[in-house]
C-alpha positions in Angstrom: 16.6 -4.5 23.9 16.8 -4.2 20.2 14.1 -1.5 20.1 15.9 0.4 22.9 19.1 0.4 20.9 17.2 1.6 17.8 15.5 4.4 19.7 18.9 5.5 21.3 20.5 5.6 17.9 17.6 7.7 16.5 17.9 10.2 19.4 21.6 10.5 19.0 21.3 11.2 15.3 18.7 13.9 16.0 21.0 15.6 18.5 24.1 15.7 16.2 24.7 19.0 14.4 26.4 18.5 11.1 26.4 22.2 10.2 25.1 23.7 7.0 25.7 21.9 3.8 27.6 24.0 1.4 28.7 23.6 -2.2 32.5 23.3 -2.7 33.9 26.7 -3.5 36.4 27.1 -6.4 40.0 27.3 -5.4 42.4 30.2 -6.0 44.3 30.6 -9.2 47.7 32.4 -9.3 47.0 33.7 -12.8 46.0 37.4 -12.8 45.8 38.0 -16.5 44.6 34.9 -18.3 45.7 34.4 -21.9 45.2 31.8 -24.6 43.3 28.6 -24.0 43.0 29.3 -20.2 41.3 32.6 -21.0 38.8 30.9 -23.4 38.2 28.2 -20.7 37.4 30.9 -18.1 35.1 32.9 -20.4 33.1 29.8 -21.2 32.7 28.9 -17.5 29.9 30.6 -15.4 31.3 33.3 -13.1 30.3 31.4 -9.9 32.3 28.3 -11.0 35.5 30.2 -12.1 38.5 30.1 -9.7 39.2 33.1 -7.4 42.0 35.3 -8.7 44.0 38.1 -7.2 42.8 41.6 -8.1 39.6 40.3 -9.7 37.3 42.1 -7.3 34.0 41.8 -9.2 34.2 38.1 -9.9 35.6 37.2 -6.5 32.8 39.2 -4.8 30.1 37.5 -6.9 31.5 34.1 -5.9 31.7 35.0 -2.2 28.1 36.2 -2.2 27.0 33.0 -4.0 28.9 30.5 -1.8 29.0 32.3 1.6 26.1 34.8 1.4 28.4 37.8 2.1 30.6 39.9 -0.1 33.1 40.7 2.7 36.4 38.7 2.4 37.5 36.7 5.4 41.0 36.8 6.9 41.7 33.4 5.2 41.1 35.1 1.8 43.5 37.8 2.5 46.2 35.3 3.6 45.6 33.2 0.5 46.2 36.1 -1.8 49.2 37.3 0.3 50.9 34.0 0.0 50.8 33.9 -3.8 54.0 35.9 -4.3 55.8 33.7 -1.9 54.5 30.4 -3.1 54.8 31.1 -6.8 57.6 33.7 -7.0 60.3 31.0 -7.6 58.8 29.8 -10.8 
C-alpha cells in the first residue's frame, strides 16, 4: 500500500505543469527623467535590472527581450504606462 501511494504521488507530480520558470522582471518607475542619486543608481545598474520607465523605448525593449523573449509590449504594459498620470498625478 505504501509503494502504491508513492508511485501515485510520483505519477501525479510528473503530470503537473508548473509552467516555465522566469526571473522576476523589474517593476515600473514613474520617474521619466532621473536626476541626482537616483540617476547615479540607475547608471550603475545593468540595463536588464533597471526598472521599466515611460518613454524609455530602448531600455524597456532590451528588458522585454531579456525577460520575455519578445520586444513587442503586451497590453498590460500599455495599461501600466497609461495609469501613471492617474496614479501619480496628485503628488
